[in-house]
N, C-alpha and C positions, 0 to 999 in steps of 0.2 A: 948311647947305638945307630951303628948304620950299617943295615946291611947291603953287603956288597952281590949284585948277580955276576955267578961266570961260567954259568952253562946256561942251556935254554933263552939264548941274546937275541933269536928268530918268531919266539910265542908270539904271537898276535897280540897289539897292547889292548888292554881297558882303560878306563877312564872311570872312575869313583866321585863322589866329594868325602872328603873327610875333615867332622866340625866346622865344614862351608868352606877346603882350600881344595880347589880340585889340584886330584892325584894320580898319576898312571902307573900301571901296575898292567902283567903280563899274565896273558886269559890262562886258568888254572892257576892261579898264586893264589893263597888266605891272604883275607885280611890283615892279618896279623904281621905278615909279609911285606904287607903292599907297604903298611904302616910303618913299619923297620925302616925298608925302605928308601920312602920315600922323607926321611930326616926324622919323623916325629919326636922318635927318641925312647919312649915309650908307649902299652897301651892305657893308660890309667893310674890312679890315684891311689894309695890304697888308704879303705877306708880306716886301717885299725891305727896311722898316723905312721909307715915303716916308709913312706916314699914310692915314688916314682912304681912303678912298674912296668913289664915288659914282655910279658909269660912267661910259665913259671917252668908247665909241664912239656909245654909242644902238643901233645897229644887227646886235651876234650877230659881229660880225666879230676881234673882241679876246677877253678873257678877264679881264678888269674885274668885272664885274657878278658870277663863280659864284655861286649859295646848294642849301641842302643843301631837295626838297621831300619829304613824306617820302613814300614810295611810289613819288617816281619820280627819286630819287638827287639827281646835281647838276644844276643846269639856268643860265640865261641869266637874269638878271630884265629884261634888256630885252626882252627879243622871248618872254617865259616869261606867258598870260594868263593870271589870276586863276583860280576857281576854290572856288565857294563851302566853307568849312571846311578849303581848303587849310591843309597848315602847313607855313612857314617859321621853317629858321637861315639868318641872315644869318651868313655864312665866314668 
């Protein structure tokens, strides 16, 4: 799954790193939006063996989009805003 940005094209660019790869996002994007818009296709692989996961609730109520943010620990990708220089590891 790749998201296509339809609006807010003029927001400032923010560069972050996901799994060692530099990713461009927009100011105000969540980590989940940045990951999917960059074409990664999924946030993590389920530990229960049911495959890749791209977020479930998209509102911070489940634990389906946990990622590791360097210096901040485990965070929900769907509710955590990107920050310039952020280093994210998908789990």
